[in-house]
N, C-alpha and C positions, 0 to 999 in steps of 0.2 A: 504494500500500500504506500503510495506516494505521501510525503510529509504534508503537503498542502491538503490532500484529501483527509488525512487523519486529523489535522488541525480543524478542518471544517466539521468533521464528525465530533470532535472533542467539544467544540462550542455548542453543537446541537445537543449533546448529552447534558450539558449544564442547563440549557433552556428546558429540556424535557424533565429533568430531575427537579428543578426548582418550581415547576408548575404544580400548584397544590392538587393533591389527589388523595385517594384512600391510603396510600403508603405514608404520606406526610401526616395525615390525621392519626394513623396508627402509631407512628413514631412519637408524635407529641403526646398522645395519650399514655404511651409507655413511659416516657420521660416524666410526665406529671405524676403517675402512680408510683413509680419505682426509683426515680432518680436516674442520672445519666448512665452509670456503669451497668446497672442491672437492666435498665430499659433498653440499652443499646443491643441486647440480644435480639430484640424484635427486628432491628435493622438488618442483622445478619440473616434472619429468616426471609426478609424481603429480597435480599440478594440471591438466596437459594432459589426463590420463585422466579426471579428475573433470569438467572442462569438457565433454569430449566426451559423457560420460554424461548431463550435464544437457541438452545439446543434443538428444541422442537422446530423452530424456523429453519435452522441450518440443515436439519435432517429432511426438510421438505414436508413434514407433517403439518406445519403451520398452514400451508396452502389447502390441505385437506380440511382442517378445522374451519378455515375461513369459508370454504365452499359448502360445508355441511351445516345445514340449519339446525339439525337435531343436536349435534355435538356442541355447536355454538350456544344453543339455548340451555343445554344441561349445565355447562360451565357457568354461563351467565347467571342463571337462577340460583345455583349453589353460592355464587359470590354475593348475590343480593341478600339471600337468607343469612349468610355468615356475617355480612356487615351489619344487618339489622340485629343479629344476635349480639354482636359486640356493642351496638348502641344500647341494647337492653341492659347488658351487664354494666356498662358505664353509668347508665341512669340509676341502677340499683346500688352502685358503689357507695359505701358508707364513709363519712368523714373520718379522718384519722388524726391522731395526736401529732401536731407539727412542731412540738417543742424541740429545742436543739438536741436534747438527750434522747428523744424518742426514736425508735427504729421505724424505718419505712416498711410498707408491706413487702413481703418476700415473694417475688415472682420466680418460679422455676425457670432456669435458662432454656431448657428444652421446650417448655410450654410457650415461652415467648418467641422462640425460633419458629415453632410450628404456627403460631398465630401470624407472624409476619409472612411466612411462606404461603399460607392460605390466602391472606389478603392480596398478595401479588399474583399468585398463580390462578386464582378464581376470577380473574378479569380477562375474558376472551378478547376484549377490544385491544388489550395490550399486545396479545400475540399477533393480531391483525395489524396493529400499528407497527410493531417490529418488522413484520413481514413487508410492510410498505416502505419503511425507512431504510433498513440495513442494505437492501440491494442497490440503493442509489449510490452507495459509497464503495461498492464492490468493483474490483477490476476482473472481469470474466476471463481475462487472459492469464491471470496469476492464480496460484493455488488458493482455493476458496477456504480451506480449513484454517490456514494461518490467519487469513483476513477475518474470519468469524471469531477466532480466538482473540485477536487483537481488539476487535470492536467490543467483544463481550467483556474482556478485562477492563477496557476503558469505561464502558457503561457502568460496570459494577463499582469501580473505584470512585467515579464521580458521584454515584448515588450513595455510596458509603459516607462520603464527606458531607453531602447535602443532608442525609438523614441524621448524621451526627449533629448538624446544626439545629435541625428541628427538635431532636431529642434533648439536646443541651438547653435550648431556649425554654422548652417546657419544664425541664428540671429546675431552671432558675426561677421560673414563675412559682414553682412549688414552694420555694423558701418564703415567698411572700404570703402564702395562704395559711393563715393562722386560725381563723374562725371556722366552725362547721358550716356556716352559711356560705362563706366564700368558696369552700371546697365543693359544697353541693352545687353551687352555680356553675363552677368550672366543670365538674363531672357531667352535669346535664348539658352543658354547652357542647362538650365532646360527643355526648350521646346523640344530640341533634345532628352534629356533623357526620357521624357514622351513618345515621338513618338517611341523611341527605345524600351521602355518597351511594348508599344502596338504591335510593330513588333514581339517581342519575344513571346508575348502571342498568336499572330496569328499563330505561328508555332507549338503551343501545340496541340498534338493529344491525343484523348482518348485512354487509354491503352486497348489493345485487351483483350477480355474476355477469 
């Protein structure tokens, strides 16, 4: 891949990652609930979902999913239900003691990784989007595997940095939340965002062949 092509793709990755979406909401929610270091496991799960999507596209399965209304719908509605479930859990979250000596809620790393993975992977539009974007930067005359690897690593590295920002921002907000009322308002704000992301995903339609 030519340097100028990679630089253009690098810039595109920042624009894509910085765009607010379900992944950003999940990262901020994890940072708010568990703090940065614990909450960042969610971001690692997001990257596993992204990596699998890139592999699917590179293997050519992405084109099949994009063309299959049934496969697209199954993944989409799973994503809708999962985001709505996260919204429900966030709405039900109880205020916790935010005193300096108090411990934050303990989120199991594997649970947070799985949560992030499901948020990213259960969005079929992301697979279709990757299928539409990545080929624009490919050189068909050069080995495709190395190009997909380079683009995959670039996308994941950029997204890790962006999600660290979202997680860290929310973790800082957590320090300012002292009263149960403030925490309840914040939890329910994130709950509404999760449900909003679910509603947006429900409106997604498969592109016509």
